[in-house]
DSSP file (Angstrom, degrees, kcal/mol; ACC not computed):
  #  RESIDUE AA STRUCTURE BP1 BP2  ACC     N-H-->O    O-->H-N    N-H-->O    O-->H-N    TCO  KAPPA ALPHA  PHI   PSI    X-CA   Y-CA   Z-CA
    1    1 A H              0   0    0      0, 0.0     2,-0.3     0, 0.0     0, 0.0   0.000 360.0 360.0 360.0 128.5    0.0    0.0    0.0
    2    2 A F        -     0   0    0      1,-0.1     3,-0.1     3,-0.0     0, 0.0  -0.719 360.0-123.9 -98.3 146.4    1.4    3.4   -1.1
    3    3 A G        -     0   0    0     -2,-0.3    -1,-0.1     1,-0.2    21,-0.1  -0.082  44.9 -67.1 -76.2-178.1    0.9    6.5    0.9
    4    4 A P        -     0   0    0      0, 0.0     2,-0.9     0, 0.0    -1,-0.2  -0.319  40.8-122.4 -70.0 153.9   -0.6    9.7   -0.4
    5    5 A K        -     0   0    0     -3,-0.1     2,-0.2     2,-0.0    16,-0.1  -0.853  34.2-148.9 -95.3 102.5    1.1   11.8   -3.0
    6    6 A W        +     0   0    0     -2,-0.9    13,-2.3    14,-0.2     2,-0.3  -0.507  25.9 162.3 -77.4 137.0    1.5   15.2   -1.3
    7    7 A R  E     -A   18   0A   0     11,-0.2     2,-0.5    -2,-0.2    11,-0.2  -0.992  30.8-137.8-151.0 152.3    1.4   18.3   -3.3
    8    8 A L  E     -A   17   0A   0      9,-2.9     9,-3.4    -2,-0.3     2,-0.5  -0.914  15.9-161.2-108.0 134.2    0.8   22.0   -2.8
    9    9 A V  E     -A   16   0A   0     -2,-0.5     7,-0.2     7,-0.2     2,-0.2  -0.971  17.1-131.5-118.4 124.5   -1.3   23.9   -5.2
   10   10 A S        -     0   0    0      5,-2.7     5,-0.2    -2,-0.5    -2,-0.0  -0.473  10.0-161.2 -74.3 140.1   -1.0   27.7   -5.3
   11   11 A T  S    S+     0   0    0     -2,-0.2    -1,-0.1     1,-0.1    -2,-0.0   0.472  89.6  55.3 -93.9  -3.7   -4.2   29.8   -5.2
   12   12 A R  S    S+     0   0    0      1,-0.3    -1,-0.1     3,-0.1    -2,-0.0   0.814 119.3   3.9 -99.4 -36.4   -2.3   32.8   -6.6
   13   13 A D  S    S-     0   0    0      2,-0.1     2,-2.6    65,-0.0    -1,-0.3  -0.958  89.3 -85.1-145.4 163.7   -0.7   31.5   -9.7
   14   14 A P  S    S+     0   0    0      0, 0.0    64,-1.4     0, 0.0     2,-0.4  -0.385  77.4 132.2 -74.3  75.8   -0.8   28.3  -11.7
   15   15 A T  E     - B   0  77A   0     -2,-2.6    -5,-2.7    -5,-0.2     2,-0.4  -0.990  35.0-170.2-129.5 133.8    2.0   26.5   -9.7
   16   16 A T  E     -AB   9  76A   0     60,-2.6    60,-3.4    -2,-0.4     2,-0.6  -0.986   7.1-158.4-122.9 134.1    1.9   23.0   -8.3
   17   17 A I  E     -AB   8  75A   0     -9,-3.4    -9,-2.9    -2,-0.4     2,-0.6  -0.952   5.8-155.1-115.0 116.9    4.6   21.7   -5.9
   18   18 A H  E     -AB   7  74A   0     56,-3.2    56,-2.5    -2,-0.6   -11,-0.2  -0.816  13.1-148.4 -93.2 120.6    5.0   17.9   -5.7
   19   19 A L        -     0   0    0    -13,-2.3   -13,-0.1    -2,-0.6    54,-0.1  -0.522  27.9 -91.9 -86.5 155.7    6.5   16.9   -2.3
   20   20 A P    >   -     0   0    0      0, 0.0     3,-1.5     0, 0.0   -14,-0.2  -0.173  27.6-115.7 -69.6 161.1    8.7   13.8   -2.1
   21   21 A K  T 3  S+     0   0    0      1,-0.3   -18,-0.1   -16,-0.1    25,-0.1   0.653 106.9  76.8 -69.4 -15.5    7.5   10.3   -1.2
   22   22 A S  T 3  S+     0   0    0     27,-0.1    24,-3.1    23,-0.1     2,-0.5   0.574  74.2  97.7 -73.1  -6.3    9.5   10.3    2.0
   23   23 A I  E <   -C   45   0B   0     -3,-1.5    22,-0.3    22,-0.2   -17,-0.2  -0.715  49.5-177.6 -87.4 129.6    6.8   12.6    3.6
   24   24 A D  E     +     0   0B   0     20,-3.1     2,-0.3    -2,-0.5    21,-0.2   0.833  65.9   5.5 -92.4 -38.8    4.2   10.8    5.7
   25   25 A K  E     -C   44   0B   0     19,-1.9    19,-3.0     2,-0.0     2,-0.4  -0.997  54.5-162.2-152.7 141.0    1.9   13.6    6.7
   26   26 A V  E     -C   43   0B   0     -2,-0.3     2,-0.5    17,-0.2    17,-0.2  -0.995   7.5-172.9-126.2 130.3    1.4   17.3    5.9
   27   27 A T  E     -C   42   0B   0     15,-2.6    15,-3.3    -2,-0.4     2,-0.5  -0.986  17.4-142.6-122.8 123.5   -0.6   19.7    8.1
   28   28 A I  E     -C   41   0B   0     -2,-0.5    13,-0.2    13,-0.2     2,-0.2  -0.742  23.8-148.7 -84.6 125.9   -1.3   23.3    7.0
   29   29 A L  E     -     0   0B   0     11,-2.8    11,-0.2    -2,-0.5    -1,-0.0  -0.497  19.4-125.6 -94.0 162.2   -1.2   25.5   10.1
   30   30 A N  E    S+     0   0B   0     -2,-0.2     2,-0.2     9,-0.1    -1,-0.1   0.684  81.2 104.7 -77.6 -17.9   -3.1   28.7   10.7
   31   31 A K  E     -     0   0B   0      9,-0.1     9,-2.6     8,-0.1     2,-0.3  -0.446  59.0-158.5 -67.4 132.1    0.1   30.6   11.4
   32   32 A K  E     -C   39   0B   0      7,-0.2     2,-0.4    -2,-0.2     7,-0.2  -0.838  22.7-111.5-114.9 151.1    1.1   32.9    8.4
   33   33 A D     >  -     0   0    0      5,-3.1     4,-2.1    -2,-0.3     5,-0.1  -0.679  27.4-142.2 -74.5 128.0    4.4   34.4    7.3
   34   34 A E  T  4 S+     0   0    0     -2,-0.4    -1,-0.1     1,-0.2    -2,-0.0   0.866  94.2  39.9 -63.6 -37.9    4.0   38.1    7.9
   35   35 A V  T  4 S+     0   0    0      1,-0.1    -1,-0.2     3,-0.1    -2,-0.0   0.954 127.7  26.9 -79.5 -51.4    5.9   39.2    4.8
   36   36 A L  T  4 S-     0   0    0      2,-0.1    -2,-0.2     1,-0.0    -1,-0.1   0.721  90.9-133.7 -87.7 -22.4    4.7   36.7    2.2
   37   37 A G     <  +     0   0    0     -4,-2.1     2,-0.3     1,-0.3    -3,-0.1   0.643  58.1 140.0  76.0  13.1    1.3   35.9    3.6
   38   38 A C        -     0   0    0     -5,-0.1    -5,-3.1     1,-0.1    -1,-0.3  -0.648  53.0-115.5 -89.9 147.6    2.0   32.1    3.1
   39   39 A R  E     -C   32   0B   0     -2,-0.3    24,-0.4    -7,-0.2    -7,-0.2  -0.485  23.0-120.4 -81.0 151.5    0.9   29.6    5.7
   40   40 A F  E     -     0   0B   0     -9,-2.6   -11,-2.8    -2,-0.2     2,-0.4  -0.550  28.1-155.8 -81.6 155.2    3.3   27.5    7.7
   41   41 A M  E     -CD  28  61B   0     20,-3.1    20,-2.5   -13,-0.2     2,-0.6  -0.985  13.1-136.4-135.2 148.3    3.0   23.7    7.4
   42   42 A K  E     -CD  27  60B   0    -15,-3.3   -15,-2.6    -2,-0.4     2,-0.5  -0.908  24.3-164.5-102.7 122.6    4.0   20.9    9.6
   43   43 A I  E     -CD  26  59B   0     16,-3.6    16,-2.3    -2,-0.6     2,-0.5  -0.911   6.9-163.2-112.1 132.1    5.7   18.1    7.7
   44   44 A E  E     -CD  25  58B   0    -19,-3.0   -20,-3.1    -2,-0.5   -19,-1.9  -0.967  11.9-153.3-115.1 122.3    6.2   14.6    9.2
   45   45 A F  E     -C   23   0B   0     12,-3.3   -22,-0.2    -2,-0.5     5,-0.1  -0.558  27.0 -98.4 -89.4 155.5    8.7   12.4    7.4
   46   46 A K    >   -     0   0    0    -24,-3.1     3,-2.0    -2,-0.2     4,-0.3  -0.456  52.0 -93.3 -67.4 145.2    8.6    8.6    7.3
   47   47 A A  T 3  S+     0   0    0      1,-0.3    -1,-0.1     2,-0.2     9,-0.1  -0.385 112.0  14.9 -61.9 132.9   11.0    7.0    9.9
   48   48 A G  T 3  S+     0   0    0      7,-0.2    -1,-0.3    -2,-0.1    -2,-0.1   0.283 116.7  73.4  86.8 -11.6   14.3    6.3    8.3
   49   49 A E    <   +     0   0    0     -3,-2.0    -2,-0.2   -27,-0.2    -3,-0.2   0.230  64.8 124.3-116.6  13.2   13.7    8.5    5.2
   50   50 A S        -     0   0    0     -4,-0.3     5,-0.2    -5,-0.1     7,-0.1  -0.551  48.7-157.8 -80.1 135.1   14.0   11.9    6.8
   51   51 A P        +     0   0    0      0, 0.0    -1,-0.1     0, 0.0     6,-0.1   0.455  62.8 109.9 -84.6   0.0   16.5   14.4    5.4
   52   52 A L  S >  S-     0   0    0      4,-0.5     3,-1.2     1,-0.1     2,-0.1  -0.366  80.8 -92.5 -77.8 155.7   16.6   16.2    8.7
   53   53 A E  G >  S+     0   0    0      1,-0.2     3,-1.2     2,-0.2    -1,-0.1  -0.372 106.4  13.5 -66.9 141.5   19.6   16.2   11.0
   54   54 A G  G 3  S-     0   0    0      1,-0.2    -1,-0.2    -3,-0.1    -2,-0.1   0.676 125.8 -72.8  70.0  18.4   19.7   13.5   13.7
   55   55 A G  G <  S+     0   0    0     -3,-1.2    -1,-0.2     1,-0.2    -7,-0.2   0.692  78.3 168.9  71.5  17.6   16.9   11.5   12.1
   56   56 A E    <   -     0   0    0     -3,-1.2    -4,-0.5     1,-0.1    -1,-0.2  -0.324  20.4-167.3 -59.7 145.3   14.2   14.0   13.2
   57   57 A T        +     0   0    0     -6,-0.1   -12,-3.3    -7,-0.1     2,-0.4   0.637  61.9  72.8-110.3 -18.9   10.9   13.3   11.5
   58   58 A K  E     +D   44   0B   0    -14,-0.2     2,-0.3    -8,-0.0   -14,-0.2  -0.822  53.2 169.6-104.9 138.8    8.9   16.5   12.3
   59   59 A H  E     -D   43   0B   0    -16,-2.3   -16,-3.6    -2,-0.4     2,-0.5  -0.984  18.0-158.9-147.8 129.2    9.6   19.8   10.6
   60   60 A T  E     +D   42   0B   0     -2,-0.3     2,-0.3   -18,-0.2   -18,-0.2  -0.944  32.7 142.0-111.5 131.2    7.7   23.1   10.6
   61   61 A C  E     -D   41   0B   0    -20,-2.5   -20,-3.1    -2,-0.5     2,-0.5  -0.957  52.0-118.7-157.0 170.4    8.3   25.5    7.7
   62   62 A C    >>  -     0   0    0     -2,-0.3     3,-1.9   -22,-0.2     4,-0.9  -0.992  34.2-135.9-117.2 118.3    7.0   28.0    5.2
   63   63 A F  G >4 S+     0   0    0     -2,-0.5     3,-1.1   -24,-0.4     7,-0.2   0.828  97.5  52.6 -50.7 -49.3    7.7   26.7    1.7
   64   64 A P  G 34 S+     0   0    0      0, 0.0    -1,-0.3     0, 0.0     3,-0.0   0.741 117.2  40.3 -62.6 -19.2    9.0   29.8    0.0
   65   65 A K  G <4 S+     0   0    0     -3,-1.9     2,-0.9     1,-0.1    -2,-0.2   0.510  95.2  87.8-104.4  -5.6   11.6   30.4    2.7
   66   66 A D    <X  -     0   0    0     -3,-1.1     4,-2.1    -4,-0.9     5,-0.2  -0.804  48.1-178.0-104.0 102.9   12.7   26.8    3.3
   67   67 A E  H  > S+     0   0    0     -2,-0.9     4,-2.2     1,-0.2    -1,-0.2   0.821  81.1  59.0 -69.2 -30.5   15.5   25.8    1.0
   68   68 A M  H  > S+     0   0    0      2,-0.2     4,-0.9     1,-0.2    -1,-0.2   0.949 110.4  41.3 -63.9 -47.4   15.7   22.2    2.3
   69   69 A I  H >> S+     0   0    0      1,-0.2     3,-0.6     2,-0.2     4,-0.6   0.896 114.1  53.2 -67.5 -39.5   12.1   21.5    1.4
   70   70 A Q  H >< S+     0   0    0     -4,-2.1     3,-0.8     1,-0.2    -1,-0.2   0.883 105.0  56.3 -60.6 -37.4   12.5   23.3   -1.9
   71   71 A G  H 3< S+     0   0    0     -4,-2.2    -1,-0.2     1,-0.2    -2,-0.2   0.773 111.7  40.6 -68.0 -26.0   15.5   21.2   -2.7
   72   72 A I  H << S+     0   0    0     -4,-0.9     2,-0.3    -3,-0.6    -1,-0.2   0.381 104.8  81.8-103.9   4.7   13.6   17.9   -2.4
   73   73 A S  S << S-     0   0    0     -3,-0.8     2,-0.5    -4,-0.6   -54,-0.2  -0.714  71.8-131.0-108.0 159.1   10.4   19.0   -4.1
   74   74 A R  E     -B   18   0A   0    -56,-2.5   -56,-3.2    -2,-0.3     2,-0.5  -0.946  21.6-157.4-108.4 124.4    9.4   19.3   -7.8
   75   75 A V  E     -B   17   0A   0     -2,-0.5     2,-0.6   -58,-0.2   -58,-0.2  -0.886   4.7-165.4-106.6 126.4    7.9   22.6   -8.8
   76   76 A Y  E     -B   16   0A   0    -60,-3.4   -60,-2.6    -2,-0.5     2,-0.3  -0.945   6.4-171.4-111.7 116.9    5.7   22.8  -11.9
   77   77 A H  E     +B   15   0A   0     -2,-0.6     2,-0.3   -62,-0.2   -62,-0.2  -0.726  43.1  47.1 -97.6 153.8    4.9   26.3  -13.2
   78   78 A G  S    S-     0   0    0    -64,-1.4     2,-1.1    -2,-0.3     3,-0.5  -0.752  98.9 -24.3 120.3-161.9    2.4   26.9  -15.9
   79   79 A S  S  > S+     0   0    0     -2,-0.3     4,-1.5     1,-0.2     5,-0.1  -0.262  71.1 129.8 -95.9  48.6   -1.0   26.0  -17.0
   80   80 A E  H  > S+     0   0    0     -2,-1.1     4,-0.9   -66,-0.3    -1,-0.2   0.909  84.3  38.6 -65.3 -38.9   -1.7   22.7  -15.3
   81   81 A R  H  > S+     0   0    0     -3,-0.5     4,-1.4     1,-0.2    -1,-0.2   0.824 109.9  59.3 -80.6 -29.3   -5.0   23.9  -14.0
   82   82 A T  H  4 S+     0   0    0      1,-0.2    -1,-0.2     2,-0.2    -2,-0.2   0.827 102.2  55.4 -70.6 -27.2   -6.0   25.9  -17.1
   83   83 A K  H  < S+     0   0    0     -4,-1.5    -1,-0.2     1,-0.2    -2,-0.2   0.900 108.0  48.5 -65.6 -39.8   -5.8   22.7  -19.1
   84   84 A A  H  < S+     0   0    0     -4,-0.9     3,-0.3    -5,-0.1    -2,-0.2   0.763  96.7  90.2 -73.7 -24.0   -8.2   21.0  -16.7
   85   85 A A  S  < S+     0   0    0     -4,-1.4    -3,-0.0     1,-0.2     0, 0.0  -0.308  78.0  33.3 -72.0 156.2  -10.7   23.9  -16.9
   86   86 A G        +     0   0    0      1,-0.1    -1,-0.2     2,-0.1     3,-0.1   0.925  59.6 156.5  71.0  47.2  -13.5   24.0  -19.4
   87   87 A R        -     0   0    0     -3,-0.3    -2,-0.1     1,-0.2    -1,-0.1   0.668  39.1-150.0 -77.6 -15.5  -14.3   20.4  -19.8
   88   88 A G        +     0   0    0      1,-0.1    -1,-0.2     2,-0.0     3,-0.2  -0.374  44.3 117.0  79.1-161.6  -17.7   21.2  -21.0
   89   89 A G  S    S-     0   0    0      1,-0.2    -1,-0.1    -3,-0.1     3,-0.1  -0.061  81.9 -76.0  81.4 169.8  -20.7   19.0  -20.5
   90   90 A R        -     0   0    0      1,-0.2    -1,-0.2    -2,-0.0    -2,-0.0   0.628  68.2-130.6 -82.3 -12.3  -23.8   19.8  -18.5
   91   91 A G        -     0   0    0     -3,-0.2     2,-0.2     3,-0.0    -1,-0.2  -0.001  22.7 -80.9  83.0 164.6  -22.2   19.3  -15.1
   92   92 A R  S    S+     0   0    0     -3,-0.1     2,-0.1     2,-0.0     0, 0.0  -0.571  86.9  23.4 -99.8 166.3  -23.4   17.3  -12.2
   93   93 A G        +     0   0    0     -2,-0.2     0, 0.0     1,-0.1     0, 0.0  -0.319  57.3 116.2  80.1-164.2  -26.0   18.3   -9.6
   94   94 A R  S >  S-     0   0    0      2,-0.1     3,-0.6    -2,-0.1    -1,-0.1   0.796  87.2 -90.7  66.1  32.6  -28.7   20.9  -10.0
   95   95 A G  T 3  S-     0   0    0      1,-0.2     2,-0.2     2,-0.1    -2,-0.1  -0.244  70.2 -41.7  71.0-153.8  -31.5   18.4   -9.7
   96   96 A R  T 3  S-     0   0    0      2,-0.0     2,-0.7     1,-0.0    -1,-0.2  -0.318  93.8 -72.1-114.1  51.9  -33.1   16.5  -12.6
   97   97 A G    <   -     0   0    0     -3,-0.6     2,-1.4    -2,-0.2    -2,-0.1  -0.217  57.4-142.5  94.8 -48.8  -33.5   19.0  -15.3
   98   98 A G        +     0   0    0     -2,-0.7     3,-0.1     1,-0.1    -1,-0.1  -0.395  66.5  68.5  91.5 -62.7  -36.3   21.0  -13.8
   99   99 A R  S    S+     0   0    0     -2,-1.4    -1,-0.1     1,-0.2     3,-0.0  -0.401  73.8  49.7 -93.5 168.4  -38.5   21.9  -16.7
  100  100 A G        +     0   0    0      2,-0.2     2,-0.2     1,-0.1    -1,-0.2   0.936  56.5 132.6  79.1  49.1  -40.7   19.8  -19.0
  101  101 A R  S    S-     0   0    0      1,-0.5     3,-0.4    -3,-0.1    -1,-0.1  -0.605  78.0 -60.4-125.8  74.9  -42.9   17.7  -16.8
  102  102 A G        -     0   0    0     -2,-0.2    -1,-0.5     1,-0.2    -2,-0.2  -0.249  69.3 -72.6  81.3-173.9  -46.3   18.1  -18.2
  103  103 A R        -     0   0    0      1,-0.3    -1,-0.2    -3,-0.1     2,-0.0   0.362  69.9-110.7-104.6   5.2  -48.3   21.3  -18.5
  104  104 A G        -     0   0    0     -3,-0.4     2,-0.4     2,-0.1    -1,-0.3  -0.073  48.2 -55.1  86.3 166.1  -49.2   21.9  -14.9
  105  105 A R        -     0   0    0     -3,-0.1     2,-0.5     2,-0.0    -3,-0.0  -0.654  48.7-154.6 -84.8 134.3  -52.6   21.6  -13.2
  106  106 A R              0   0    0     -2,-0.4    -2,-0.1     1,-0.1    -3,-0.0  -0.921 360.0 360.0-108.6 132.4  -55.3   23.7  -14.7
  107  107 A S              0   0    0     -2,-0.5    -1,-0.1     0, 0.0    -2,-0.0   0.446 360.0 360.0 -99.0 360.0  -58.2   24.7  -12.5
């Protein structure tokens, strides 16, 4: 059984950051970086696969400022989300069509 494929998706520009498979769990914290406005995240590495000193498994960081995490991640810039947009079709939800069920009751 393989763990989740962690990735960060920017809400500001079309950028996706794929985190390495050695990460076991990612928690986005409410704490924000004052300058960049980016949230901090708590990263837990799998035991034995941690790049941290002394075999530490827990690491709290803000991605744009953390060179260690940047060095082990793959960053994709560009239109990954714009390709997925505009698939067309009628979409799901919104009930069952709505109109066209007889002519209504006439009194």
